C-alpha positions in Angstrom: -21.1 10.2 -17.6 -18.5 8.7 -20.0 -16.2 5.9 -19.1 -12.5 5.1 -19.4 -11.3 1.7 -18.2 -8.2 -0.2 -17.3 -8.1 -3.7 -18.8 -5.8 -6.2 -17.1 -5.5 -9.1 -14.7 -4.9 -8.3 -11.9 -5.9 -4.6 -11.6 -6.9 -4.2 -7.9 -3.5 -2.8 -7.1 -3.6 0.0 -9.7 -3.3 3.7 -8.8 -4.4 4.7 -12.3 -8.0 5.3 -11.2 -6.9 7.7 -8.4 -4.7 9.6 -10.9 -7.1 9.9 -13.8 -10.2 10.6 -11.7 -8.4 13.5 -10.0 -7.5 14.9 -13.4 -11.0 14.5 -14.9 -12.5 16.2 -11.8 -10.0 19.0 -11.9 -10.8 19.8 -15.6 -14.6 19.3 -15.1 -14.8 16.5 -17.6 -17.9 14.3 -17.1 -16.1 11.0 -17.2 -15.1 8.2 -14.8 -12.0 6.0 -14.9 -12.3 2.5 -13.4 -10.2 -0.7 -13.3 -11.9 -3.8 -14.6 -10.3 -7.2 -14.1 -10.4 -8.9 -17.5 -9.3 -12.5 -18.2 -8.0 -13.6 -21.5 -11.4 -15.1 -22.4 -13.1 -11.8 -21.6 -10.7 -9.6 -23.5 -12.5 -9.6 -26.9 -15.8 -8.6 -25.5 -14.2 -6.0 -23.2 -12.5 -4.3 -26.2 -15.6 -4.6 -28.4 -17.6 -2.7 -25.7 -15.2 0.3 -26.1 -17.0 1.0 -29.4 -20.0 2.2 -27.4 -20.6 6.0 -27.3 -20.2 6.0 -23.5 -16.5 5.1 -23.7 -13.6 7.5 -24.3 -11.0 4.7 -24.3 -8.9 2.4 -22.1 -5.6 1.6 -20.7 -4.2 -2.0 -21.1 -1.9 -3.7 -18.7 -0.5 -7.2 -18.0 -1.0 -9.6 -19.5 -2.9 -8.2 -22.5 -0.6 -5.6 -24.1 0.2 -7.8 -27.0 -3.0 -9.9 -27.2 -5.1 -6.8 -27.6 -3.6 -5.8 -30.9 -5.7 -8.0 -33.3 -8.8 -6.6 -31.7 -8.0 -3.0 -32.7 -8.6 -1.2 -36.0 -5.1 0.4 -36.3 -2.0 1.2 -34.3 0.1 4.3 -34.0 3.5 3.9 -35.7 5.4 3.5 -32.4 3.0 0.9 -31.0 3.3 -1.1 -34.3 7.0 -1.1 -34.0 7.1 -2.1 -30.4 4.4 -4.7 -30.8 2.6 -3.7 -27.6 -0.3 -1.4 -26.7 -1.0 0.2 -23.3 -3.6 2.8 -24.5 -6.7 2.6 -26.6 -8.4 5.7 -27.9 -11.1 6.5 -30.5 -10.8 8.2 -33.8 -14.3 8.4 -35.1 -15.5 4.8 -35.1 -12.0 3.4 -35.1 -10.2 2.0 -32.0 -6.6 3.1 -32.1 -3.8 1.5 -30.2 -0.9 3.5 -28.7 2.2 2.8 -26.6 2.8 5.6 -24.1 5.1 3.4 -21.9 8.2 3.9 -24.1 8.2 7.8 -24.0 7.1 7.7 -20.4 10.2 5.6 -19.4 12.4 8.0 -21.3 10.7 11.0 -19.6 11.1 9.6 -16.1 14.8 8.8 -16.6 15.3 12.3 -17.9 13.6 13.6 -14.8 16.1 11.6 -12.8 19.0 13.2 -14.8 20.0 9.9 -16.4 22.2 10.2 -19.5 21.6 7.1 -21.6 24.1 7.6 -24.4 26.6 4.8 -24.6 25.3 3.2 -21.4 25.1 -0.6 -20.7 21.6 -1.7 -19.9 20.0 -5.0 -18.7 16.2 -5.4 -18.9 14.5 -8.2 -17.0 11.5 -9.7 -18.8 10.3 -9.9 -22.4 6.6 -8.9 -22.0 4.9 -5.8 -23.5 6.4 -3.6 -20.9 9.9 -5.0 -21.6 9.4 -4.4 -25.3 8.5 -0.7 -24.7 11.6 -0.3 -22.5 13.8 -1.9 -25.1 12.6 0.3 -27.9 12.8 3.4 -25.7 16.3 2.8 -24.5 17.8 1.5 -27.8 16.4 4.7 -29.4 18.2 6.8 -26.8 21.6 5.6 -27.9 22.6 3.0 -25.3 25.8 1.1 -26.0 24.6 -2.3 -25.1 21.3 -4.0 -24.2 20.8 -7.3 -22.5 17.3 -8.9 -22.4 17.1 -11.6 -19.7 14.0 -13.7 -19.5 12.9 -17.1 -18.2 12.1 -18.1 -21.7 15.2 -17.0 -23.8 13.3 -17.5 -27.1 11.0 -14.6 -26.2 14.0 -12.4 -25.4 15.5 -13.4 -28.8 12.3 -12.6 -30.6 12.1 -9.2 -28.9 15.7 -8.3 -30.0 15.0 -9.5 -33.5 12.0 -7.2 -33.7 14.0 -4.4 -32.1 16.8 -4.6 -34.6 14.3 -4.4 -37.5 12.5 -1.5 -35.9 15.5 0.7 -35.2 17.7 0.2 -38.2 17.6 1.1 -41.9 18.6 -0.9 -45.0 22.2 -0.2 -44.2 21.9 -1.5 -40.6 22.2 2.0 -39.1 19.9 3.7 -36.6 18.2 7.0 -37.2 21.3 8.8 -35.9 23.4 7.1 -38.5 25.2 5.0 -35.9 25.3 1.2 -35.6 22.7 -0.3 -33.2 23.7 -1.2 -29.6 25.2 -4.6 -28.9 22.1 -6.8 -28.3 22.2 -9.9 -26.1 19.5 -12.4 -25.1 20.0 -14.5 -22.0 18.1 -16.9 -19.8 17.5 -15.4 -16.4 19.4 -18.5 -15.0 22.4 -18.1 -17.2 25.6 -17.6 -15.1 26.8 -15.0 -17.6 24.0 -12.7 -16.5 25.7 -11.9 -13.3 28.7 -10.5 -15.1 26.5 -8.2 -17.2 24.7 -7.1 -14.1 27.9 -6.3 -12.2 29.0 -4.1 -15.1 25.7 -2.4 -16.2 24.8 1.2 -15.7 21.0 0.6 -15.7 19.0 -2.4 -14.7 15.3 -2.3 -15.5 12.8 -4.7 -14.0 10.0 -5.0 -16.6 8.4 -8.0 -15.0 5.4 -8.0 -12.6 7.5 -9.8 -9.9 7.5 -7.4 -7.0 3.8 -6.6 -6.6 3.6 -9.2 -3.9 5.8 -8.7 -0.9 8.9 -10.8 -1.0 8.8 -11.5 -4.8 11.7 -10.6 -6.9 12.9 -11.6 -10.4 16.5 -11.5 -9.3 17.5 -12.5 -5.7 20.5 -10.7 -4.4 21.3 -8.7 -7.5 25.1 -8.3 -8.1 25.0 -4.6 -8.6 26.9 -1.7 -7.0 27.3 2.1 -6.9 27.7 2.4 -10.6 24.2 1.0 -11.3 20.7 2.6 -11.3 18.2 -0.1 -10.6 14.8 0.9 -12.0 11.7 -1.1 -11.1 8.6 -0.5 -13.2 6.6 -1.7 -10.2 5.6 1.5 -8.5 6.1 0.5 -4.9 9.0 -0.4 -2.7 10.2 -3.9 -3.8 12.6 -6.5 -2.6 14.7 -5.9 -5.7 15.1 -2.2 -4.9 15.8 -2.9 -1.2 18.5 -5.5 -2.0 20.0 -3.3 -4.7 20.2 -0.3 -2.3 21.9 -2.5 0.3 24.6 -3.1 -2.2 25.1 0.7 -2.8 23.1 1.0 -6.1 20.9 4.0 -6.8 17.2 3.0 -7.1 14.0 4.3 -8.6 10.5 2.9 -8.7 8.0 3.2 -11.6 5.7 5.9 -10.1 7.1 8.6 -12.4 6.7 6.3 -15.5 3.1 5.7 -14.4 2.5 9.5 -14.3 4.0 10.2 -17.7 2.3 7.4 -19.5 -1.0 8.4 -17.9 -0.6 12.0 -19.0 0.0 11.0 -22.6 -3.0 8.6 -22.6 -5.2 11.3 -20.9 -4.6 13.7 -23.7 -5.4 11.1 -26.4 -8.8 10.3 -24.6 -9.9 13.9 -23.9 -8.0 16.2 -26.3 -7.0 18.2 -23.3 -3.5 18.8 -21.8 -3.0 16.6 -18.8 -2.8 18.4 -15.4 0.5 16.8 -14.4 0.7 18.5 -10.9 -2.8 17.2 -10.0 -2.1 13.7 -11.3 1.3 13.6 -9.4 -0.4 14.7 -6.2 -3.1 12.1 -6.5 -0.5 9.3 -7.0 1.5 10.4 -4.0 -1.5 10.3 -1.7 -1.3 7.6 0.9 -4.1 5.3 1.9 
């Protein structure tokens, strides 16, 4: 029996084991997926263990998506650009880091019928998840992108990396257009409320919302023009308060599904059974 693990802290809330074990069983693959709480001090040993023949790979979640990078042998191009890894797989003896969060967010927004071209976007947070969201949305042609974080320097660093990653020597994106307007703000900056009131898409890329009553943004000043997307894949205070103001809302369950499917194929070499994985995620209890 081979193993796939989820590395993070905390991990007890994760639905990934349910999703991946259903897929492995459906395809008759002799492997088991399990979530292993891993502190920062334990991270090097946990990653080193993946080199054993019993491991197919791993997922990486908060707070290790950036810290794991120096422990790997190489990165896929997109993961290197984003500067965050959520999937580790093996290529011979090498541990390879990938980022399936960015394409998963794009895929889930497409499922929701969201046209991103020219839209104004606010992302809350500057962690690995926020970096994936920023690269995904900037690459989709949004018109403006605000990163709001409690430490504004981290937001500024993210946008500096983003600008380097998405533009060529002439300062143009792959489509030949100028990059979106990029703004870094402190979450407490009064100007943030103006951007929120005018934005088309608000993305919570923080972990605030896993615990009942938590929110990164009390009483969000959004309205019917805004889709509020929370990467936390459960009903959250942010989504409830946004809906009360007339905003459309969507949680991160679809993103979890798509990133998991992309990771599953890297580990197993098999197409992911999306319907099976979706059904497992939607089970209650």
